[in-house]
C-alpha positions as CSV (number, residue, x, y, z in Angstrom):
1,X,-0.1,0.3,0.1
2,X,1.0,3.9,-0.4
3,X,0.7,5.6,3.1
4,X,2.7,8.6,4.3
5,X,5.6,8.3,7.0
6,X,7.7,10.3,8.7
7,X,10.4,8.8,10.7
8,X,11.4,12.3,12.3
9,X,10.1,15.4,13.9
10,X,10.9,18.6,11.4
11,X,9.2,20.6,8.9
12,X,6.5,19.4,6.3
13,X,9.9,17.6,4.4
14,X,10.1,15.1,6.7
15,X,6.7,13.5,4.5
16,X,7.8,11.3,2.2
17,X,5.6,8.8,0.3
18,X,6.6,5.7,1.1
19,X,5.5,1.3,0.0
20,X,4.2,-0.5,3.0
21,X,2.6,-3.7,3.4
22,X,-0.9,-4.0,4.2
23,X,-1.6,-4.5,8.4
24,X,-3.4,-7.0,9.6
25,X,-5.8,-5.5,12.1
26,X,-5.6,-6.9,16.3
27,X,-7.9,-8.1,18.2
28,X,-10.7,-5.5,18.4
29,X,-9.1,-3.2,15.2
30,X,-10.4,-3.7,12.4
31,X,-8.5,-2.7,8.8
32,X,-9.9,0.1,7.1
33,X,-9.2,1.2,3.5
34,X,-9.3,4.9,3.2
35,X,-10.7,7.4,1.5
36,X,-10.4,11.0,2.4
37,X,-7.7,11.6,5.2
38,X,-8.4,15.3,7.3
39,X,-5.9,17.4,8.5
40,X,-5.8,19.7,11.8
41,X,-3.5,22.0,13.3
42,X,-2.7,19.2,15.6
43,X,-1.5,17.1,13.2
44,X,0.9,19.7,12.3
45,X,2.0,20.1,15.7
46,X,3.0,16.1,16.3
47,X,4.7,16.6,13.3
48,X,6.7,19.1,14.3
49,X,7.2,18.0,17.9
50,X,6.0,14.9,18.0
51,X,6.1,12.9,20.2
52,X,6.4,9.4,18.2
53,X,5.1,6.3,19.8
54,X,7.2,4.4,17.0
55,X,10.7,5.0,15.3
56,X,7.6,5.9,11.9
57,X,4.5,7.4,12.0
58,X,1.8,7.8,9.4
59,X,0.4,11.5,10.5
60,X,-3.6,12.4,11.1
61,X,-6.0,11.4,13.8
62,X,-9.4,12.0,11.4
63,X,-10.9,10.2,7.8
64,X,-13.1,8.4,6.2
65,X,-13.3,4.8,4.4
66,X,-14.2,1.5,4.4
67,X,-13.5,-1.5,6.9
68,X,-12.0,-4.1,4.6
69,X,-11.0,-6.9,7.6
70,X,-11.9,-6.8,10.9
71,X,-9.5,-8.5,13.9
72,X,-10.6,-11.5,16.3
73,X,-13.8,-10.6,18.1
74,X,-14.7,-7.4,15.7
75,X,-18.7,-8.2,14.7
76,X,-17.9,-9.9,11.2
77,X,-21.1,-7.7,10.1
78,X,-18.7,-4.3,9.9
79,X,-17.3,-5.8,7.1
80,X,-17.8,-3.2,4.0
81,X,-19.3,-0.4,6.8
82,X,-18.4,3.2,5.6
83,X,-16.8,4.1,8.4
84,X,-15.4,7.6,9.8
85,X,-12.2,7.6,12.5
86,X,-11.2,9.5,15.2
87,X,-8.2,10.0,17.4
88,X,-6.4,7.3,14.9
89,X,-3.0,8.7,15.1
90,X,-3.2,9.3,18.7
91,X,-0.4,7.8,20.8
92,X,-0.5,5.4,18.0
93,X,1.8,4.8,14.5
94,X,-1.2,4.1,11.7
95,X,-2.9,7.7,10.8
96,X,-5.1,8.1,8.8
97,X,-2.7,9.4,5.5
98,X,-2.4,5.9,3.9
99,X,-4.4,3.6,1.3
100,X,-4.9,1.3,4.3
101,X,-5.1,2.4,8.5
102,X,-5.8,0.0,11.5
103,X,-7.8,1.4,14.3
104,X,-10.0,0.0,17.2
105,X,-13.3,-1.1,16.1
106,X,-15.1,1.2,18.9
107,X,-12.4,4.4,16.8
108,X,-14.2,3.7,13.0
109,X,-18.1,5.0,13.3
110,X,-20.7,4.1,10.9
111,X,-21.2,6.6,8.4
112,X,-24.2,5.9,7.0
113,X,-25.1,7.9,3.4
114,X,-23.0,11.0,4.3
115,X,-20.2,11.7,2.4
116,X,-16.7,10.9,3.0
117,X,-15.9,14.7,3.2
118,X,-17.7,15.3,5.8
119,X,-16.6,11.7,7.7
120,X,-13.2,13.3,7.5
121,X,-14.2,16.5,9.3
122,X,-16.4,14.9,11.6
123,X,-12.9,14.1,14.5
124,X,-11.2,16.4,16.0
125,X,-13.5,19.4,15.3
126,X,-16.5,18.3,15.8
127,X,-15.1,16.7,19.2
128,X,-13.7,19.5,19.9
129,X,-16.9,21.7,19.9
130,X,-19.1,18.9,21.7
131,X,-16.6,19.2,24.5
132,X,-16.8,23.0,24.8
133,X,-20.6,23.0,24.2
134,X,-21.4,20.1,27.3
135,X,-18.7,21.8,29.9
136,X,-20.7,23.9,31.9
137,X,-23.0,25.0,35.0
138,X,-25.7,25.7,32.8
139,X,-24.7,23.1,29.2
140,X,-26.0,19.6,28.9
141,X,-24.2,16.2,29.2
142,X,-25.2,15.3,25.3
143,X,-26.3,17.4,22.8
144,X,-29.7,16.2,20.7
145,X,-31.4,18.9,18.8
146,X,-33.4,21.2,21.1
147,X,-30.5,20.4,23.5
148,X,-29.6,24.1,23.8
149,X,-32.6,25.6,23.2
150,X,-32.9,29.1,25.8
151,X,-29.1,29.0,25.7
152,X,-26.8,32.1,23.9
153,X,-23.8,30.7,22.8
154,X,-21.0,33.0,22.0
155,X,-18.3,31.6,19.0
156,X,-14.7,33.3,18.8
157,X,-13.4,32.7,15.9
158,X,-16.8,31.2,13.6
159,X,-15.2,31.3,10.7
160,X,-12.1,28.0,12.2
161,X,-12.5,24.1,11.8
162,X,-13.9,24.6,15.7
163,X,-15.6,27.2,15.4
164,X,-17.7,26.1,12.3
165,X,-18.7,23.1,14.1
166,X,-19.4,24.8,17.5
167,X,-21.6,27.0,15.2
168,X,-23.8,23.9,13.4
169,X,-23.4,21.6,16.5
170,X,-25.1,24.3,18.8
171,X,-27.5,25.3,16.1
172,X,-29.0,21.5,15.8
173,X,-29.0,21.9,19.8
174,X,-31.6,24.8,18.8
175,X,-28.7,27.5,21.2
176,X,-28.9,30.9,19.8
177,X,-25.5,31.3,18.4
178,X,-23.2,34.5,18.4
179,X,-20.0,34.0,16.7
180,X,-17.2,37.2,15.7
181,X,-15.4,37.2,13.0
182,X,-12.1,39.3,11.9
183,X,-13.6,40.1,7.9
184,X,-16.7,40.2,5.5
185,X,-15.8,37.2,4.1
186,X,-15.1,35.4,6.9
187,X,-18.8,36.8,8.1
188,X,-19.9,34.9,5.0
189,X,-18.7,32.0,6.5
190,X,-19.5,31.5,10.1
191,X,-23.3,32.9,8.7
192,X,-23.3,29.9,5.9
193,X,-22.7,28.0,9.4
194,X,-26.0,28.5,10.7
195,X,-24.9,31.7,13.1
196,X,-27.7,33.7,14.1
197,X,-25.3,36.7,14.2
198,X,-22.2,37.6,13.0
199,X,-20.0,40.2,15.2
200,X,-16.8,41.9,13.1
201,X,-14.2,42.3,15.8
202,X,-12.0,44.3,13.6
203,X,-15.1,47.1,13.0
204,X,-17.9,46.9,15.6
205,X,-17.8,46.5,19.5
206,X,-17.8,43.0,20.9
207,X,-19.6,43.4,24.6
208,X,-21.8,46.3,23.2
209,X,-23.2,43.6,20.4
210,X,-23.5,40.3,22.3
211,X,-26.0,43.2,25.3
212,X,-28.0,44.0,22.7
213,X,-28.7,40.6,21.7
214,X,-28.4,39.1,24.9
215,X,-29.1,41.2,27.7
216,X,-28.2,39.1,30.2
217,X,-25.0,37.3,28.7
218,X,-24.3,34.2,27.2
219,X,-24.0,31.2,28.6
220,X,-21.3,29.6,27.0
221,X,-17.9,31.0,24.9
222,X,-16.4,29.0,23.0
223,X,-13.1,30.2,22.9
224,X,-10.1,30.0,20.5
225,X,-8.2,33.2,21.6
226,X,-8.0,33.6,25.5
227,X,-5.4,35.8,25.8
228,X,-7.3,38.7,23.9
229,X,-10.7,38.3,24.0
230,X,-10.7,37.3,28.5
231,X,-11.6,41.1,28.9
232,X,-14.4,41.0,26.8
233,X,-15.6,36.8,28.0
234,X,-15.9,38.4,31.0
235,X,-18.5,41.0,29.8
236,X,-20.5,39.3,28.2
237,X,-20.8,36.0,30.6
238,X,-24.4,35.0,32.0
239,X,-24.9,33.7,35.5
240,X,-22.9,30.9,36.0
241,X,-21.2,30.8,32.6
242,X,-18.6,29.2,31.4
243,X,-15.0,29.6,29.1
244,X,-14.3,27.0,27.1
245,X,-10.6,27.7,25.7
246,X,-9.8,25.1,23.2
247,X,-7.0,26.2,22.0
248,X,-4.5,29.3,22.5
249,X,-4.3,30.7,19.4
250,X,-3.0,34.7,21.0
251,X,-0.1,32.9,22.9
252,X,0.1,31.3,26.1
253,X,-0.5,33.8,28.5
254,X,-4.1,35.5,29.7
255,X,-4.8,38.1,32.4
256,X,-8.1,36.8,33.8
257,X,-10.3,39.5,34.9
258,X,-11.2,38.4,38.2
259,X,-13.4,40.1,40.3
260,X,-15.9,40.0,36.9
261,X,-15.7,36.7,36.5
262,X,-16.0,35.7,40.4
263,X,-18.9,38.1,40.2
264,X,-21.2,35.7,37.5
265,X,-19.7,32.8,39.3
266,X,-18.3,31.8,35.7
267,X,-16.4,28.4,34.7
268,X,-13.3,28.7,32.7
269,X,-12.7,25.6,31.3
270,X,-9.6,24.3,29.5
271,X,-10.0,21.6,26.1
272,X,-7.7,19.5,25.6
273,X,-9.6,16.7,23.0
274,X,-7.3,13.6,23.6
275,X,-7.4,13.9,27.5
276,X,-11.0,14.5,27.7
277,X,-12.8,11.8,30.0
278,X,-14.0,8.2,27.9
279,X,-17.7,9.4,29.0
280,X,-16.9,12.8,27.2
281,X,-15.4,11.3,24.4
282,X,-17.9,8.4,24.1
283,X,-21.0,11.2,24.1
284,X,-19.5,13.1,21.6
285,X,-19.3,10.3,19.2
286,X,-22.3,9.6,19.5
287,X,-24.0,13.0,19.3
288,X,-21.9,13.7,16.5
289,X,-23.0,10.8,14.5
290,X,-26.9,11.4,15.2
291,X,-26.5,14.6,14.0
292,X,-24.4,13.5,10.8
293,X,-27.7,11.2,10.6
294,X,-30.1,13.6,10.5
295,X,-28.3,16.1,8.5
296,X,-28.2,18.8,11.3
297,X,-24.2,19.1,10.5
298,X,-22.8,19.6,6.8
299,X,-19.5,20.3,4.8
300,X,-18.4,22.4,2.1
301,X,-19.0,26.4,1.2
302,X,-22.4,26.5,1.6
303,X,-21.8,25.7,5.6
304,X,-19.2,28.1,5.7
305,X,-16.4,25.3,5.2
306,X,-14.4,25.2,2.4
307,X,-12.8,21.6,1.2
308,X,-9.3,21.5,0.0
309,X,-7.9,18.8,-1.3
310,X,-4.9,16.7,-2.0
311,X,-3.9,13.3,-3.3
312,X,-1.7,11.5,-0.8
313,X,1.4,12.0,-2.8
314,X,0.9,16.3,-2.0
315,X,0.9,15.3,1.9
316,X,3.3,17.5,2.1
317,X,1.2,20.3,0.6
318,X,-2.0,19.7,3.0
319,X,-0.1,20.4,5.9
320,X,1.7,23.4,4.6
321,X,-1.2,24.6,3.7
322,X,-2.5,23.7,7.9
323,X,0.5,25.8,9.1
324,X,-0.5,28.1,6.8
325,X,-4.1,29.2,7.9
326,X,-5.9,28.0,5.0
327,X,-9.5,29.1,6.2
328,X,-12.1,25.6,6.1
329,X,-10.7,22.4,5.6
330,X,-7.7,20.4,4.4
331,X,-8.5,16.9,2.7
332,X,-5.9,14.5,1.6
333,X,-7.6,11.7,-0.7
334,X,-5.9,7.9,0.1
335,X,-8.1,6.5,-3.2
336,X,-10.5,6.6,-5.8
337,X,-13.3,5.4,-3.2
């Protein structure tokens, strides 16, 4: 099989297209013929810095394809199933940028009739967004249609992959969603994702605009740049609201306005996807699969998430596109399925 492999960390040039034997699924595993792999910022960071669980690594956590073989203890009925994959390369060398990969069966989720493109976009962004929307005093433990009725959610950075996922999941849950963006073009993407209101933070006063929409404040903030936005977040917080911080795009250090957050009984929730509790991971997978099956989440330009495709041989260019902060989702086509 063809696979992208790196044997040392570094820039995208460490990614090499090689021939490798098709792996055999072990006990509790499935062999998946990959159709599409999704590249995330976390995949880039892993390639740059490690760690590597073996002396070689196939990159990328997310993807979609068809189950071609099952290991001991796995139901034979899974053979031929179209699936989406999550956390393929987490503490394992078998990522998704290859013609085949092996994963534990629980990490291969039935995709049904949804597209492989959608499947390859679900793992990291939508699970991160799910955690941000379910970790809080006012927030439900699970998402479903109607779960966020009467809730207002602020998505800081609504044109990013996680921001897009948060908008879509929150709207599926019937929340009022406010998104912030930095340009008119990104405003169009956030609106296409389903944001109820879009604020250009370069041209508008975010606190003033949010308070017009939600006089009592927002129940949850999905936060990409806390070092820049924490003062704003503190001023728009509902009583017992939550700021879920999933990235540090504005830097690793932030000043916390203690008294405003204390007076509102606010919660700061840091989100490291791969280390979330097992029960939360399982709930996220269940809810995201349901949303996909119900048509509650989409990908592509009309969903505010442009897709950028690269062949397997151009995996280095795909990783570079993510490093360059390409707006949308970067995909690698691994086969002609």
